[in-house]
N, C-alpha and C positions, 0 to 999 in steps of 0.2 A: 639575462634579460628574459622577460616572460614571453609567451608565444606572441607572434606579431598580430597586431590589431589593424594595421594599415599595410596593404600590399600594393606595390606599384608594378604593373606588368607592361613592359615595353614590347610593342607589337607592330607589325606592318599591316595587320588586318587582313592578311591573306590566309588561305587554307593551310599553307605550310607552317603557320604559327599555331596550329591546333595543339601541339604538344605543350608548349609553355602555357597556353591559355587553359588547357585542361588541368594542368598541375596547379595553376593559380586558383582555379575554381574549386578543386578538391581541397586545397589547403584552406581557402577562405571558408568553406563549409565546415571543415573540422574545427577551425579556430574561431569561427563566428566573426571573421574579420571583414573589413571593408576592402573592396578592390577598386583600383583605378587603372584603366587601360590608357596607356600613353602612346600616341601616334606622333612620330617626329618626322616633319617634312623639311625638305630643302628650303632654306630661307628665301630662295628666289621664286618659289612656287606657292601661290595662294591655294589653300585647301578649301574644297567645297564640302562644308560640313554635312550637308544632306547626303552626299555620296559616301562619305566616311561612315555615317550612321547606317546607310543601306548595306555597305560592305560588312559592317559589324553584325547586322541582323542576318545577312545571307550566310556568312561563314560560321557564326557561332550560335545563331538562333536564340532560343529562350534562355540558354545558359548565360547570355550577356545581360539579361535583365538584372537590374540592381547594381550593375557595375557603373562606375563613373567614367566619363570619357574626357581625356585631356588631350589637346592638340597644341604642339609647340614647334618652333622652327629653329633650325641650326644643326650643329654636329651632334649626331645621336648620343654618343657617350657623355658629352658635356651636358646636353639637355636633360638626359636621364638623371644624372647626378644632381643637377640643380633642381629638377622637379621633385625628386625624392626629398630634398631638404625643405622645399616649399610646402610639401604635403605632409611632412614629418613621417615619412614612410618607414616602417620597421623592416621591410624586406623588399628587395628589387628582384624581379624575375625576368630573365631574358632567355632567348633561344638561339639556336644556330640555324642560319638560312639553309645551309647544306650540311646535313648530319655528318659529324666527324671530319669536316674539311677544315684544315688549318687556316685557310683563307677566309673563313666565315667572319662576318662582321664582328661578332662577339667573341671570337676566339683569337683575336690578334691585338693590334694596338688599342682597339676600342675598349676591350675588357681591361686592359692594363690601366687605361685612363679611368675607367669606371671604378675599378677597385681602389685606385689611388685616391679618388675624390669623393666616392660615395661613403657616407657615414654608415649606412645600413648594409647588412650582409647582402651579397649578390648570389642568386641561385641561377646557374646555367642549366637549362633543361635540355636533355638529349633524348630521353626515352619517353615512350608513350605511357602515361601514368595509369595504373590499374588499381593502386591502393596507396595508402600513406607509406612513407619510408619505414621499413621494418628492420633493415640490417645496414648499419652505417660504419664506414671505415674512416677513422680520423688519423691523419698523419701528424706526428709530433716530433719536435726537437727539444721538448721540455722547457720551452721559453714561455713567457707570459702570453704570447700570442697563441701558442698551442693550448694553454689553459683556457683562453677565451673561446677557441674553436671547439674544444670538448664540452665546455659549459653550455655553449650555444646549441650544440647537437642535443644535449640532454634536455634542455629547456624547450626547444622547438618541437622535439619529437619524443614525448614522455613514454610512448609505448615501444620504442625501438631498442634493439640490442646494438651495442656499440663496441667496436674493437679499436683499440688505440695501438698503433704500430710505431715503433722507434727503431732506427737503424744505428748500430754502433760500428766503429771501424777499428780493427786491430792495427796499431801503429807499426810501420816497417814490416808488414806481413810478408812482403816479397823477400825480405832479407832474413828475418827472424822466424824460424819455424818452431819456436819453443812453445810447448803446450802450456807452460806456466804463464807466458805473456798473454795468450788467448784467454786463459781461465781468469786471469786477473782483470783483463779488460771487460769480460762478460760480468764479473762480479761487480765492477764499478758501475756498469750500465744497469744492473739489477738494483743496486742501491739507489742510483739516481732515479730510476723508475718508481721505486717505493717512496722516495721523498716527494717526487712529483705528484703521485696519487694522494699521499697524505696531505700535501699542501692544497689539494682541491677541496678538502673538507666536505666530502659528499655525504648526503644522507644515506641511510642504509639501503633505501629502495633504489637510489641512483647508482650507488656503488655495485649493487647486484646486477645492473644492466651493462656494466663495463668490463670487458676482458682486455687483457694487454698482451702484446707480442713484441719481443725483441728479435731483430734480425741482424745478422752480420753482413756488412757490405753496403751496397747501393740502395738507398731508400726508394729512389725512383723506380728501379727495376723491381723491388719487392712489392711496391704498391701496384705496379702494372700486373705482376703475377697474381696478387691477391684479388684484384678486380676481375682478372681473366677467368677466375673460377666460377663466376656467376653467383657468388655467395653474398654480394653486397649490392645495394641499390642506390647508395649515395656516398660520395667522397667529400670529406670536409677538410679544408685547408685553412690554416691561419696565415695571415699576411704579416711579413716582417718578423723574423726570428733571428736567433743567434747563428744558425747554420746557413750554409750556402743554399740548402734545399728550400727552406722557408723564405729566405731572402729572395729567392728566385720566383716565389709564387706570384709576384706581381710583375715579373719580367718575362723574358722569352720562354723560360721553362714552364710558366703558367700556361701560356698558349700551347706549348707542346703537350703538357699533361692533360689539359682540357680537350685537346684535339684527339688524343688516343684513348681517353677514358671512355669506356662503354656505358658509364652511368652518369647521372646528374652530378654536378659539382657545386658545392656551397663554399663561397669565399667569405671568410670572417675576419674583420679587422678588430684589433684591440681598441676599445674606446679611448679617446684622447683625454 
């Protein structure tokens, strides 16, 4: 997909939502995209539009100029997904009410629902943006969903360097200590990685931006360790894959990973 032309930002219009707002503003300026701010209210409470507009001006000032404002009622995740479809949004941006708290609205069941039902990629903003994403980590299980995750990262952020990481497991490692078994497993993973990258059919310029890494063992822990170095500013996950890791990206492990990730997370679904 090309860079997004329509961004939907879900916000509670408070000062604590300044990080996702600032990221949405930065990306909209870079992409020359239209932005819509979505405020979701409890269906039982009628919204005073004048007050909402005043909050928008007070908290975001001139940066809010040019943004469209949408007000809807109901359960946030459901309303966000439905509004994104109605507006034909290319990217949904949400934030965490309490940074890195697993109980955050968008880091629990709500994000699971949102990723399940939203056709557009979902960007969960955690850090205060200072520039466009420049160093991106893409977790892969070599599935079609991983292909879509990598392709989306390349297309959304054409100036970024991207590292693709895949974890392989040596079968019966606890019982078999043979170096031959480990070497053969690594060789198989290397061949699979080569086939995966060849199947991407990347242009020369895109291929030059992607580096790859194979790690033995647990991918969750490997991703955690890589993010902990501070070398990356965005984690990209594909949803629904052949392995337990990617299958879990829209389940409890997604909430867990987005909870401990120190950087923003982009969730990408494979188009149906």
